[in-house]
Backbone bond lengths (Angstrom), bond angles and torsions (degrees), N, CA, C in turn:
res aa  C-N    CA-C-N  psi(-1)  N-CA   C-N-CA  omega(-1)  CA-C   N-CA-C  phi
1 M - - - 1.460 - - 1.573 114.73 -
2 S 1.288 116.97 -16.91 1.455 124.93 177.83 1.534 107.99 -54.96
3 G 1.327 110.54 130.35 1.550 117.75 177.39 1.446 110.95 92.37
4 Q 1.365 122.93 -6.27 1.367 120.65 179.31 1.583 109.71 -84.69
5 R 1.335 111.81 150.14 1.451 115.49 178.49 1.538 106.88 -90.14
6 L 1.409 109.23 132.31 1.435 118.50 -178.38 1.570 108.94 -119.23
7 A 1.361 109.57 153.54 1.576 118.09 176.41 1.506 102.18 -119.21
8 L 1.324 116.22 134.41 1.369 127.02 -179.48 1.496 109.11 -117.00
9 G 1.344 122.54 133.96 1.479 126.42 165.67 1.604 110.73 -88.97
10 V 1.269 117.81 128.85 1.432 122.26 -176.09 1.537 111.02 -126.62
11 S 1.234 120.47 134.02 1.513 125.45 172.14 1.485 107.38 -118.11
12 Y 1.346 117.74 145.84 1.447 125.41 -179.04 1.524 116.51 -153.92
13 D 1.280 115.79 148.38 1.410 120.52 170.06 1.588 104.14 -95.67
14 G 1.369 117.25 116.40 1.322 118.75 -176.89 1.511 122.58 -82.43
15 S 1.332 112.63 3.21 1.424 119.34 -173.80 1.596 116.85 -57.81
16 N 1.309 115.53 -31.03 1.423 118.91 -176.11 1.470 114.21 -103.47
17 Y 1.372 115.58 14.67 1.492 120.54 -176.72 1.431 114.84 -125.23
18 L 1.370 116.75 156.97 1.449 126.02 -176.50 1.567 107.47 -86.68
19 G 1.281 120.80 27.60 1.328 125.78 -174.21 1.569 112.65 97.10
20 W 1.390 113.25 -173.95 1.472 119.47 -176.73 1.568 107.54 -77.71
21 Q 1.324 120.46 -51.85 1.472 117.21 -162.20 1.485 116.03 -69.65
22 S 1.305 121.10 136.62 1.435 128.87 -179.00 1.544 112.19 -53.63
23 Q 1.409 114.54 129.97 1.360 123.29 178.71 1.554 111.11 -125.92
24 P 1.349 116.51 158.60 1.503 118.09 177.87 1.487 114.79 -48.64
25 G 1.269 119.76 -37.54 1.486 124.54 -174.94 1.507 112.65 -76.81
26 G 1.297 118.22 -17.00 1.408 122.52 167.73 1.552 113.87 88.93
27 R 1.423 116.14 -6.69 1.483 114.51 -169.34 1.602 105.40 -92.81
28 T 1.251 115.16 62.93 1.490 123.30 175.70 1.501 110.76 -122.94
29 V 1.314 120.49 160.73 1.414 125.65 177.05 1.556 107.60 -68.94
30 Q 1.299 117.37 -40.68 1.561 115.87 176.34 1.436 113.05 -61.62
31 D 1.401 118.93 -43.78 1.424 122.07 177.75 1.582 113.65 -56.94
32 A 1.374 115.51 -42.66 1.430 120.35 -179.82 1.552 111.42 -68.69
33 L 1.359 116.76 -35.13 1.444 119.14 -177.32 1.542 109.50 -75.96
34 E 1.345 116.63 -39.00 1.449 120.02 -177.32 1.547 110.07 -72.95
35 H 1.295 118.80 -36.23 1.434 123.55 165.10 1.461 116.48 -49.63
36 A 1.324 111.93 -55.36 1.539 120.64 176.50 1.519 110.58 -55.10
37 L 1.323 116.38 -55.82 1.473 119.97 -179.16 1.391 114.49 -55.12
38 G 1.400 117.95 -39.91 1.400 123.93 176.69 1.585 113.09 -65.71
39 Q 1.274 117.17 -35.12 1.440 122.87 177.32 1.535 111.29 -68.37
40 F 1.409 113.51 -41.00 1.542 116.77 178.67 1.518 108.33 -72.59
41 A 1.324 120.21 -44.80 1.491 123.62 -171.71 1.534 106.64 -79.97
42 T 1.298 122.18 -20.60 1.460 127.07 -173.74 1.532 112.92 66.35
43 V 1.354 119.22 14.63 1.468 125.50 168.02 1.517 110.14 -142.03
44 K 1.233 116.94 160.08 1.371 126.92 -179.90 1.544 114.03 -52.40
45 V 1.211 127.83 131.53 1.425 125.86 -179.81 1.634 108.79 -132.65
46 R 1.244 114.80 133.12 1.444 121.24 -174.15 1.623 103.19 -114.87
47 T 1.260 114.89 145.70 1.473 121.92 -177.84 1.487 114.78 -129.79
48 V 1.306 122.99 154.10 1.401 127.06 175.81 1.566 106.99 -124.13
49 C 1.339 120.87 130.25 1.408 125.81 -170.28 1.533 109.78 -104.12
50 A 1.336 116.84 157.24 1.417 127.80 179.34 1.644 108.48 -71.75
51 G 1.245 116.55 -33.40 1.512 118.31 -171.82 1.497 107.52 -165.04
52 R 1.339 113.98 122.61 1.507 117.96 176.86 1.516 108.05 -73.78
53 T 1.287 113.83 144.02 1.513 117.12 174.97 1.613 105.61 -122.58
54 D 1.371 110.95 150.15 1.503 121.06 -179.02 1.530 112.00 -75.80
55 A 1.260 114.02 173.98 1.416 121.31 171.14 1.534 115.60 -56.17
56 G 1.354 117.74 124.43 1.414 120.37 -178.64 1.577 117.15 90.18
57 V 1.304 110.99 -11.86 1.580 113.69 178.03 1.493 109.31 -89.07
58 H 1.371 112.68 146.48 1.448 120.34 -171.64 1.533 108.76 -104.49
59 G 1.317 112.50 155.91 1.451 119.53 178.18 1.553 111.25 -120.36
60 I 1.328 116.60 125.98 1.449 120.90 176.50 1.530 110.85 -99.40
61 G 1.329 116.19 -47.55 1.509 116.36 178.71 1.513 111.41 -130.61
62 Q 1.333 114.50 53.07 1.473 119.34 171.91 1.507 106.79 -58.47
63 V 1.297 114.80 146.80 1.473 118.90 176.66 1.595 105.49 -129.31
64 V 1.359 116.09 132.96 1.442 122.60 169.53 1.423 113.69 -124.87
65 H 1.336 116.34 159.91 1.489 118.30 175.77 1.529 103.48 -124.03
66 L 1.389 113.60 157.73 1.435 123.89 -177.12 1.553 106.46 -153.87
67 D 1.233 117.45 152.86 1.511 122.14 174.01 1.630 103.95 -102.77
68 A 1.321 111.94 111.78 1.525 118.18 -170.20 1.561 108.21 -60.45
69 P 1.303 118.89 120.57 1.439 118.25 178.75 1.537 115.07 -84.48
70 V 1.408 113.81 -11.79 1.452 118.65 -179.19 1.599 105.52 -138.71
71 A 1.277 111.58 163.37 1.476 118.84 -179.37 1.572 110.93 -91.84
72 R 1.312 116.52 111.29 1.457 125.88 177.48 1.596 108.30 -130.91
73 D 1.334 115.14 158.70 1.430 118.40 168.77 1.570 109.95 -70.60
74 F 1.254 118.24 152.80 1.437 118.53 -176.83 1.521 110.01 -61.95
75 F 1.323 119.86 -43.02 1.469 118.33 -177.94 1.487 109.74 -70.56
76 S 1.331 121.88 -22.31 1.418 119.88 176.50 1.553 110.39 -69.37
77 W 1.336 118.31 -28.96 1.443 117.70 175.29 1.494 113.13 -65.41
78 V 1.350 113.01 -25.29 1.456 112.86 179.08 1.524 111.85 -84.88
79 R 1.330 118.49 -46.47 1.456 119.82 179.95 1.462 112.93 -71.53
80 G 1.376 115.13 -40.83 1.449 118.48 -175.92 1.564 112.82 -66.05
81 T 1.379 111.77 -40.66 1.477 118.65 -176.14 1.728 103.87 -68.60
82 N 1.293 113.48 -42.71 1.536 115.61 -172.89 1.556 108.03 -66.67
83 R 1.283 116.83 -21.09 1.449 116.86 179.53 1.554 111.28 -66.62
84 Y 1.276 119.32 -21.57 1.365 124.29 -174.16 1.602 111.44 -109.97
85 L 1.273 114.67 -1.04 1.520 119.29 178.25 1.413 111.81 -93.78
86 P 1.383 117.38 148.57 1.440 122.75 173.68 1.582 111.81 -64.10
87 A 1.270 118.74 159.15 1.471 124.21 -174.86 1.460 113.08 -54.43
88 D 1.265 122.04 -31.54 1.436 127.69 -174.87 1.591 115.54 -86.82
89 I 1.349 115.75 6.10 1.451 120.77 178.52 1.563 104.23 -135.83
90 A 1.384 112.91 133.42 1.577 113.78 178.83 1.602 107.35 -147.84
91 V 1.356 110.38 133.96 1.482 115.04 170.25 1.586 105.20 -76.00
92 Q 1.375 115.85 134.53 1.477 116.93 -178.15 1.495 110.79 -102.01
93 W 1.302 115.46 -26.01 1.558 116.14 -176.59 1.552 109.81 -163.07
94 C 1.305 115.19 168.61 1.422 121.38 -178.15 1.541 107.64 -145.19
95 R 1.389 116.75 129.25 1.488 117.76 173.41 1.450 109.69 -137.21
96 Q 1.323 112.30 150.16 1.516 117.45 170.48 1.611 107.28 -77.09
97 V 1.389 113.93 142.02 1.397 120.80 177.95 1.526 111.89 -133.84
98 P 1.268 123.13 160.28 1.441 122.66 -179.40 1.550 112.53 -62.71
99 D 1.293 117.13 158.55 1.460 120.11 -174.26 1.494 113.79 -65.64
100 D 1.377 116.64 -21.94 1.430 121.10 175.13 1.530 118.83 -86.24
101 F 1.363 111.32 -1.87 1.492 118.58 176.57 1.491 110.81 -62.85
102 H 1.332 117.46 140.08 1.522 120.62 -178.81 1.528 104.74 -138.98
103 A 1.264 118.26 115.45 1.587 120.41 -177.39 1.485 113.10 -47.67
104 R 1.320 115.90 -37.96 1.550 118.36 -176.00 1.544 106.95 -93.80
105 N 1.244 121.37 -53.87 1.470 127.45 -171.09 1.488 115.19 -66.23
106 S 1.349 115.67 -31.10 1.434 117.46 177.21 1.398 117.60 -90.96
107 A 1.304 116.98 2.41 1.460 119.36 173.97 1.513 116.16 -70.73
108 R 1.288 120.22 132.22 1.462 124.04 179.74 1.501 112.46 -87.27
109 G 1.338 117.11 -14.65 1.467 123.08 -177.04 1.519 107.39 -174.91
110 R 1.389 109.69 170.91 1.502 117.29 175.85 1.467 108.38 -141.65
111 R 1.299 114.57 153.44 1.541 120.70 -172.91 1.516 102.34 -132.38
112 Y 1.466 109.74 140.71 1.370 120.56 173.82 1.592 107.30 -135.44
113 R 1.351 111.78 152.38 1.482 120.69 175.17 1.478 109.62 -126.30
114 Y 1.365 116.50 136.97 1.481 122.13 176.38 1.469 109.61 -121.54
115 L 1.420 114.92 128.73 1.369 116.93 -175.35 1.579 111.70 -119.16
116 V 1.380 115.25 130.22 1.389 121.08 178.07 1.453 114.77 -122.93
117 L 1.288 119.47 132.85 1.432 127.42 172.84 1.468 114.14 -90.75
118 E 1.312 118.52 117.34 1.457 127.00 175.29 1.522 108.75 -92.65
119 S 1.357 117.81 105.09 1.478 121.97 -174.55 1.464 109.43 -156.02
120 A 1.383 115.15 151.56 1.439 122.20 179.03 1.571 108.73 -69.39
121 V 1.313 117.44 -21.47 1.465 124.62 -172.57 1.450 107.80 -127.56
122 R 1.294 117.74 146.57 1.421 127.06 -178.58 1.637 113.99 -62.26
123 P 1.284 118.66 150.64 1.461 117.81 -179.95 1.552 112.81 -67.14
124 A 1.262 116.32 156.01 1.501 115.84 172.47 1.569 105.44 -123.90
125 L 1.369 121.82 -70.74 1.405 122.80 176.27 1.586 114.04 -50.03
126 E 1.275 114.34 -35.70 1.513 124.15 -174.34 1.466 112.23 -90.56
127 S 1.371 117.26 1.47 1.477 121.39 -176.07 1.562 108.69 -57.74
128 G 1.244 115.17 132.70 1.483 124.39 -177.41 1.504 111.41 77.92
129 R 1.310 121.72 -0.27 1.415 121.87 -178.29 1.552 112.41 -117.33
130 C 1.345 116.25 -0.93 1.432 120.54 175.42 1.493 108.88 -158.86
131 A 1.380 115.19 158.01 1.430 121.29 172.48 1.558 109.12 -82.17
132 W 1.311 119.15 169.05 1.439 122.05 -168.75 1.550 105.63 -140.93
133 V 1.367 118.15 133.65 1.413 125.83 172.58 1.618 103.71 -135.53
134 F 1.239 114.89 146.06 1.479 123.47 -177.42 1.510 111.92 -108.87
135 R 1.282 119.80 -11.58 1.429 129.82 176.18 1.566 110.35 -99.38
136 P 1.367 114.32 132.43 1.441 117.67 173.04 1.523 116.43 -46.45
137 L 1.323 119.65 140.18 1.463 123.96 177.80 1.476 107.28 -107.77
138 D 1.428 112.48 148.85 1.446 118.84 172.71 1.475 111.09 -98.13
139 G 1.368 117.05 107.00 1.512 118.90 -174.94 1.535 108.99 -66.31
140 S 1.291 123.01 -39.86 1.403 123.41 -177.48 1.563 115.87 -60.60
141 A 1.344 107.49 -36.42 1.507 117.91 179.45 1.503 108.50 -70.75
142 M 1.317 115.04 -43.33 1.509 115.59 177.75 1.492 116.56 -66.73
143 Q 1.380 118.22 -34.56 1.360 120.93 174.25 1.511 114.17 -67.70
144 A 1.267 113.74 -40.40 1.569 119.72 176.97 1.498 109.55 -60.82
145 S 1.384 117.64 -39.21 1.408 121.39 177.19 1.535 109.75 -68.87
146 A 1.336 117.62 -45.81 1.507 124.56 -179.39 1.526 109.74 -55.00
147 D 1.377 117.96 -47.81 1.390 126.34 -177.57 1.563 111.62 -52.96
148 R 1.343 114.80 -34.59 1.502 116.42 -178.28 1.501 112.19 -69.33
149 L 1.255 119.79 -16.64 1.537 126.71 -176.36 1.502 111.55 -89.25
150 I 1.347 115.62 -17.84 1.455 118.50 -178.13 1.544 112.26 -64.68
151 G 1.396 115.59 133.69 1.454 118.23 177.50 1.599 106.75 121.76
152 T 1.294 110.93 -172.19 1.442 117.79 -176.93 1.559 109.21 -95.32
153 H 1.286 117.21 122.85 1.473 119.75 -172.83 1.543 107.78 -147.80
154 D 1.331 116.01 161.55 1.405 121.58 167.69 1.606 108.16 -82.32
155 F 1.285 116.33 112.34 1.524 118.87 -173.40 1.495 107.41 -100.66
156 S 1.284 125.59 34.87 1.433 130.01 173.90 1.456 112.62 -47.95
157 A 1.406 116.64 -42.39 1.427 122.72 -176.82 1.472 115.34 -58.32
158 F 1.440 111.92 -22.48 1.504 116.16 -170.18 1.618 104.09 -115.30
159 R 1.300 120.75 21.37 1.399 127.25 -170.88 1.610 106.01 -104.03
160 A 1.331 114.11 131.38 1.462 116.49 174.98 1.576 107.35 -72.91
161 A 1.394 111.17 156.00 1.447 115.60 -176.16 1.532 113.15 -66.16
162 Q 1.362 119.53 -28.36 1.397 126.95 178.08 1.478 117.82 -85.23
163 C 1.424 115.40 6.28 1.480 119.06 -179.16 1.488 109.71 -65.52
164 Q 1.354 110.92 138.81 1.511 115.88 -174.25 1.609 108.79 -112.67
165 A 1.353 115.73 14.90 1.457 117.36 177.03 1.476 111.12 -65.49
166 L 1.312 118.96 145.24 1.448 126.05 -177.64 1.503 111.93 -68.75
167 S 1.315 114.58 -34.95 1.457 120.60 -179.02 1.556 109.57 -134.76
168 P 1.427 111.83 145.97 1.474 114.93 175.06 1.534 117.17 -86.85
169 V 1.397 110.22 -3.27 1.498 117.88 -174.97 1.596 106.93 -82.59
170 K 1.307 114.03 121.87 1.498 116.09 178.23 1.554 105.24 -139.81
171 T 1.302 112.57 159.75 1.544 116.69 178.20 1.484 110.55 -110.12
172 L 1.277 112.42 113.69 1.496 119.83 -179.75 1.518 107.43 -88.52
173 R 1.226 120.91 114.66 1.477 126.44 -171.93 1.585 112.16 -94.67
174 V 1.310 113.85 -35.77 1.489 116.55 -179.34 1.594 107.74 -141.57
175 L 1.354 112.85 136.10 1.437 118.26 166.96 1.489 105.80 -143.89
176 Q 1.262 125.52 95.10 1.395 130.15 -169.82 1.530 110.57 -110.93
177 V 1.306 116.62 128.56 1.477 119.26 178.09 1.544 108.84 -106.51
178 S 1.320 118.40 129.95 1.462 120.94 177.05 1.451 109.51 -142.22
179 R 1.368 115.08 160.38 1.479 120.91 -179.93 1.429 113.16 -116.16
180 H 1.302 121.70 134.22 1.428 127.09 179.92 1.457 109.48 -130.48
181 G 1.381 116.81 91.45 1.520 118.28 -177.85 1.510 105.46 65.75
182 A 1.351 113.13 -129.78 1.460 120.03 -175.90 1.495 110.02 -83.04
183 Y 1.306 123.85 -0.74 1.431 125.19 -177.27 1.519 112.45 -106.80
184 W 1.314 113.57 142.46 1.438 123.64 167.05 1.565 111.23 -100.80
185 R 1.300 117.72 133.43 1.436 121.02 179.69 1.501 113.47 -118.41
186 F 1.258 120.99 132.82 1.422 122.94 -171.70 1.656 105.21 -122.94
187 D 1.316 119.65 107.90 1.412 120.33 -176.32 1.508 109.09 -100.13
188 F 1.409 119.39 129.52 1.385 125.59 -174.67 1.554 106.14 -122.10
189 E 1.366 116.18 140.24 1.407 122.33 166.50 1.541 110.15 -142.05
190 A 1.283 111.79 140.03 1.568 112.69 -177.34 1.549 101.89 -156.90
191 D 1.331 114.37 168.85 1.408 122.32 176.22 1.478 112.57 -64.07
192 A 1.381 112.89 -37.07 1.510 119.65 177.33 1.663 99.43 -166.51
193 F 1.356 110.71 165.91 1.390 119.72 -177.21 1.560 111.84 -122.85
194 L 1.304 121.09 150.73 1.507 119.07 172.25 1.496 105.54 -91.74
195 H 1.349 111.50 164.81 1.466 118.99 177.73 1.510 112.42 -54.91
196 H 1.306 121.36 121.44 1.486 128.38 177.43 1.460 110.55 68.41
197 M 1.367 116.87 14.80 1.475 118.08 178.64 1.640 114.22 -59.57
198 V 1.197 114.07 -47.84 1.559 117.09 -178.59 1.502 107.39 -65.76
199 R 1.392 119.89 -40.61 1.479 117.28 -176.20 1.490 112.52 -73.46
200 N 1.330 116.06 -31.52 1.477 118.56 178.09 1.480 110.61 -73.18
201 I 1.336 120.00 -35.10 1.510 122.46 173.29 1.500 110.02 -65.34
202 M 1.351 116.85 -39.75 1.419 116.13 -177.52 1.566 110.42 -70.71
203 G 1.286 116.70 -35.00 1.588 116.16 172.69 1.565 109.85 -54.08
204 C 1.268 117.32 -39.33 1.435 120.03 178.20 1.514 114.91 -71.85
205 L 1.354 117.26 -39.42 1.466 122.14 -179.58 1.601 109.92 -69.28
206 L 1.277 115.58 -33.56 1.441 115.10 178.57 1.462 107.90 -77.35
207 A 1.308 123.73 -32.16 1.508 118.75 174.58 1.547 109.63 -66.68
208 V 1.275 122.11 -33.22 1.462 123.94 173.79 1.475 110.24 -65.34
209 G 1.404 114.05 -46.50 1.526 116.19 -178.53 1.468 113.74 -65.01
210 A 1.301 121.02 -33.04 1.397 122.13 177.41 1.518 111.49 -76.90
211 G 1.272 123.64 -7.18 1.467 127.41 174.37 1.535 112.94 86.30
212 S 1.377 116.95 14.97 1.527 117.85 176.22 1.504 108.12 -89.48
213 R 1.338 121.42 -11.38 1.440 122.43 172.88 1.481 109.00 -140.97
214 S 1.430 114.01 151.37 1.452 117.51 175.95 1.603 112.08 -83.54
215 P 1.332 111.99 161.36 1.464 111.40 179.77 1.530 113.25 -59.60
216 A 1.391 117.13 -33.53 1.481 116.25 178.22 1.428 114.45 -66.31
217 W 1.311 120.90 -15.05 1.535 118.95 -179.23 1.479 110.30 -63.16
218 I 1.311 118.93 -29.01 1.479 119.94 177.79 1.482 112.27 -56.73
219 D 1.351 119.17 -33.59 1.539 120.84 173.20 1.477 114.39 -59.53
220 E 1.426 113.19 -41.85 1.401 116.67 175.73 1.592 119.66 -60.31
221 V 1.326 108.08 -38.75 1.445 116.97 178.57 1.530 109.14 -70.70
222 L 1.299 117.76 -45.27 1.416 118.86 -178.29 1.462 113.15 -62.96
223 Q 1.286 118.01 -41.71 1.542 123.00 -172.61 1.582 105.50 -78.85
224 S 1.274 119.44 -19.10 1.470 118.50 -178.20 1.528 111.44 -72.26
225 R 1.330 112.47 -29.58 1.519 124.49 -174.95 1.559 111.54 54.11
226 R 1.360 113.02 27.32 1.488 118.59 179.73 1.533 110.35 -118.45
227 R 1.338 115.43 124.45 1.466 116.63 -173.39 1.547 109.17 -64.15
228 E 1.291 120.80 -31.66 1.501 121.39 -178.69 1.501 114.53 -59.68
229 R 1.323 117.15 -20.29 1.436 121.79 -171.75 1.609 108.09 -83.33
230 A 1.306 114.60 -15.94 1.428 119.30 -173.57 1.598 108.01 -92.15
231 A 1.365 119.48 170.23 1.339 126.45 -179.49 1.567 108.81 -71.28
232 P 1.434 116.40 167.24 1.453 117.51 172.67 1.620 112.46 -60.98
233 T 1.266 111.23 154.08 1.498 117.95 -178.58 1.582 110.65 -63.06
234 A 1.270 116.76 131.81 1.488 120.16 177.04 1.456 111.44 -70.88
235 S 1.360 115.69 157.01 1.518 123.41 -178.48 1.526 110.71 -57.43
236 A 1.366 112.71 144.15 1.452 120.90 175.24 1.572 112.01 -66.91
237 A 1.369 113.73 -25.86 1.492 118.11 -169.74 1.548 112.60 -63.38
238 G 1.275 118.29 -22.33 1.455 116.38 -178.91 1.503 114.77 -99.38
239 L 1.262 118.75 12.05 1.416 125.61 -174.50 1.568 113.14 -101.91
240 Y 1.341 115.61 127.07 1.441 122.55 178.59 1.519 113.24 -125.63
241 F 1.283 121.14 121.61 1.501 121.66 172.89 1.549 108.83 -77.16
242 V 1.259 119.14 103.84 1.410 123.20 -173.34 1.509 106.93 -74.37
243 G 1.237 118.20 -31.31 1.534 119.52 170.17 1.499 109.66 134.63
244 P 1.389 115.68 175.30 1.432 120.10 177.14 1.551 106.96 -94.18
245 H 1.373 113.79 173.64 1.474 118.94 170.94 1.452 106.85 -133.56
246 Y 1.273 113.01 148.41 1.491 123.59 -168.84 1.497 112.05 -127.40
247 D 1.280 119.24 166.41 1.455 121.98 171.50 1.607 112.87 -53.20
248 P 1.312 112.73 131.28 1.483 114.13 -174.46 1.550 113.40 -53.85
249 A 1.365 117.42 -20.50 1.373 121.56 -171.25 1.608 108.24 -67.14
250 Y 1.300 118.16 -23.25 1.434 121.20 175.90 1.449 113.81 -70.87
251 D 1.330 119.58 -23.62 1.445 124.22 174.63 1.591 111.04 64.34
252 L 1.247 114.76 41.65 1.457 118.83 177.34 1.481 113.69 -97.40
253 P 1.384 117.55 144.38 1.487 116.83 176.25 1.423 114.25 -55.90
254 S 1.247 119.82 137.42 1.499 124.72 -176.41 1.465 114.94 -96.99
255 Q 1.372 117.77 -14.47 1.459 121.42 -179.27 1.449 110.28 -148.59
256 S 1.357 114.34 141.99 1.429 122.32 174.35 1.494 111.61 -93.44
257 A 1.323 114.46 149.35 1.445 123.12 179.16 1.563 109.17 -58.23
258 A 1.305 113.67 -32.22 1.425 119.94 179.95 1.569 116.93 -57.47
259 L 1.309 111.18 -21.65 1.516 119.83 -177.72 1.491 109.29 -67.53
260 D 1.364 117.46 -28.72 1.443 120.55 -177.42 1.585 109.80 -77.36
261 W 1.281 117.73 -15.60 1.484 124.18 176.16 1.507 111.02 -71.95
262 I 1.313 118.26 -25.73 1.417 120.43 -176.86 1.487 110.09 -90.00
263 P 1.306 127.73 131.71 1.476 133.63 -177.29 1.570 104.42 -53.91
């Protein structure tokens, strides 16, 4: 099995990390994962992920690829790596993929979920795992606003200043608003996302839901292509990277069991 390209599914609670991407201080999900892989394989292992996540953002179905430096059973890569990982990161599955598979470049799309608790009091058990609003939200208004963003647009108004994407033009395929008890769930799917795009859109949707803006205001923001015209960036705590999706020929799991845990 040595030399084969492998894909791993990874889930993590991002609360204690400075995001996905490796940094000199080492307190990132990638650093923890590569350290554990190195401990298991007894040699240095490098990974490439499907989508970088920021500090405090969670991953449900993150996918990485690596070129196996040693021969191990697929399931051993799961259990053996998890032995060296902290409790808030876990490898979920391992599959062999063709040598030309690339966790990021082979993805046909990416999915995110944003979770908001509507409650008179702040969350306790869910702290760090959802955003919070204490004013009632109007679901119909938020969905009407969300619908205006579906399609291919220049999303510069929802782009962070430090975004490195070559183009601000993305195709948003799904933006679905639903209520589950005290929680509001926002499901996003696009060909790709700009840095902070989901959180910046969420800031606007919450402003619409609270009644401080009309659903049509989102058109003005989108057409302006100016970040300062949008609402403040929503909290990282409510954001989950659900994962990428690939050509079915790769036969990779499309959903993690952790997704069922989120309302």
